[in-house]
C-alpha positions as CSV (number, residue, x, y, z in Angstrom):
1,M,175.3,38.6,10.9
2,S,178.2,40.3,12.4
3,T,180.4,37.9,15.3
4,S,182.9,39.5,17.1
5,K,185.2,37.5,20.0
6,F,186.7,39.0,23.0
7,Q,188.7,38.0,26.1
8,Q,189.8,38.9,29.4
9,T,191.9,36.9,32.1
10,I,190.5,37.5,35.9
11,N,192.4,36.7,38.7
12,V,190.2,34.5,40.4
13,S,188.6,31.1,40.5
14,Q,186.2,29.9,37.6
15,E,183.4,29.4,40.0
16,K,183.6,32.8,41.2
17,V,183.5,34.2,37.9
18,W,180.4,32.1,37.0
19,E,178.9,33.0,40.1
20,V,179.1,36.9,39.4
21,L,178.7,36.3,35.7
22,F,175.9,33.4,35.8
23,E,174.1,33.4,39.0
24,Q,174.1,37.0,39.7
25,Y,173.0,37.5,36.4
26,G,170.4,40.2,36.4
27,D,172.9,42.6,38.4
28,I,174.6,42.7,35.4
29,H,175.1,46.9,36.1
30,V,177.4,45.9,38.6
31,H,180.4,45.2,36.4
32,N,179.2,47.0,33.2
33,P,179.7,50.1,33.5
34,T,177.7,50.8,30.0
35,M,174.7,49.4,31.8
36,P,173.8,52.1,34.8
37,T,170.7,49.7,36.1
38,S,170.1,46.0,35.5
39,K,166.9,43.7,36.6
40,Y,165.8,40.3,36.9
41,V,162.4,40.0,35.2
42,G,159.3,38.3,36.5
43,D,160.1,36.2,39.5
44,F,163.9,35.5,39.1
45,T,166.2,36.5,41.7
46,K,169.3,34.2,40.2
47,G,170.6,33.3,36.6
48,A,168.8,30.1,35.6
49,V,168.3,29.1,31.6
50,N,165.4,31.0,29.9
51,C,166.0,33.3,33.0
52,P,165.5,37.2,31.6
53,R,166.2,41.0,32.8
54,H,166.3,44.1,31.9
55,V,169.0,46.3,31.4
56,T,168.9,50.1,30.7
57,F,171.7,52.1,28.6
58,D,170.4,55.5,29.3
59,E,167.2,56.6,30.5
60,K,165.6,55.9,26.3
61,L,167.6,52.9,25.8
62,Y,167.0,49.6,27.1
63,L,167.5,45.7,26.2
64,E,165.9,42.5,27.3
65,E,167.3,39.4,27.1
66,T,167.7,35.9,28.8
67,I,169.6,32.8,28.9
68,T,169.1,29.9,26.3
69,E,171.8,27.6,27.5
70,A,173.7,27.0,30.3
71,H,176.7,24.7,30.9
72,E,177.9,24.9,34.8
73,N,181.1,27.0,35.2
74,K,182.2,26.4,31.3
75,S,179.6,28.6,29.2
76,F,176.3,30.4,28.5
77,K,174.6,31.8,25.7
78,V,172.0,35.1,26.5
79,V,169.7,35.7,23.4
80,A,168.4,39.7,23.5
81,Y,164.3,39.2,22.8
82,K,162.9,42.7,23.1
83,H,164.9,46.4,22.2
84,N,164.8,49.6,21.0
85,L,168.6,50.0,20.3
86,P,168.7,51.8,16.6
87,L,169.9,50.3,13.5
88,L,170.5,47.0,15.4
89,K,168.1,43.8,15.0
90,D,169.1,40.7,15.9
91,M,171.9,40.0,19.5
92,S,173.1,37.2,21.2
93,A,176.3,36.2,23.2
94,V,178.0,33.5,24.5
95,Y,180.0,33.5,27.5
96,Q,183.3,30.9,28.2
97,L,184.7,30.3,31.1
98,I,188.2,28.5,31.3
99,S,190.3,27.9,33.9
100,L,193.9,29.0,33.9
101,G,194.3,27.9,37.5
102,A,193.0,28.3,40.8
103,H,193.1,31.7,40.9
104,K,192.7,32.5,37.3
105,T,190.4,32.4,34.4
106,Q,189.5,33.7,30.8
107,V,186.5,34.7,30.0
108,T,185.8,34.8,26.3
109,M,182.4,36.3,25.1
110,I,181.5,35.6,20.6
111,S,178.9,38.7,20.5
112,S,176.3,38.2,17.5
113,V,174.5,40.7,15.7
114,T,172.8,42.0,13.3
115,S,171.6,45.5,12.0
116,T,168.9,47.2,9.8
117,P,169.8,48.0,7.2
118,S,172.2,45.0,7.1
119,F,175.7,47.2,6.2
120,M,175.2,49.3,9.5
121,I,177.0,47.0,11.4
122,F,179.9,47.6,9.9
123,L,179.7,50.9,10.8
124,M,178.8,50.7,14.1
125,K,181.2,47.6,15.0
126,G,184.0,49.6,16.1
127,Q,181.5,51.1,18.7
128,L,179.8,47.8,20.4
129,G,183.2,46.3,20.5
130,K,184.6,48.7,22.9
131,G,181.0,48.6,25.2
132,L,181.4,44.7,25.4
133,K,185.5,45.5,26.1
134,Q,184.2,48.0,29.0
135,H,181.9,45.2,30.3
136,L,185.0,42.7,30.0
137,F,187.0,44.7,31.7
138,G,184.6,45.7,34.9
139,L,183.8,42.5,35.0
140,K,187.5,41.9,35.7
141,Y,187.8,45.3,38.0
142,Y,184.5,43.9,40.1
143,L,185.9,40.8,40.8
144,E,189.1,41.4,41.2
145,T,188.6,44.7,43.8
146,G,185.0,44.0,45.2
147,K,184.5,47.3,43.7
148,T,182.0,48.8,41.0
149,V,182.7,50.7,38.1
150,N,180.6,53.1,36.0
151,K,180.3,55.5,33.1
152,D,181.2,58.2,35.2
153,N,184.8,56.4,36.6
154,Y,185.6,53.9,33.8
155,A,188.2,56.2,32.3
156,Q,189.9,56.8,35.5
157,V,189.6,53.3,37.0
158,F,190.5,52.2,33.7
159,K,193.7,53.9,33.7
160,N,194.8,53.2,37.1
161,Y,193.9,49.7,37.0
162,N,194.8,48.4,33.6
C-alpha cells in the first residue's frame, strides 16, 4: 500500500472547513476540480458515518466511497468500495483538521492506495498526488471565496489565486 500526505492551510474556521468537507460530503464536486459530478447514494442528504457518495471523473470513470469513521471537527476516514479506475485496487483517505486560529485551519489528507499489479502504484503516484493537491487547493479556494473551481478554470484560478 502506498501512502501520501498532503496539507493545505485555509483561512476559515475549523468548523466551516468541517461543514463543507464532512457535512456537505456528497457535494465534493463544488470544490474538487477533478470530479465534475458527485451525489449522495441512498437517502442521505448530509455527511455522516456510513454515508456513501458517487463521484465521476469523466463520462466513464467513477468511484463510490463511504465515511467509515468520524471525530467531529477533527477528522474522518473515507473508504472506496466500488470503482472502475484502471489499475487501482484499494483506496482510502483520512482528513485531519487542526485549528491554527479563529480563522485559519490546516487540512491534512492522508491517502492510501494499492494497485494491480502492485508495482504500478509507483508509476501512478505522481498523477494521483496531483489530483489530491488540486482537490485541497479547490477546497481552499471555495471556502475562502465562495466560488467553485473545475477542470476548465483550474489552471487560471490556481495561477491567479496562489
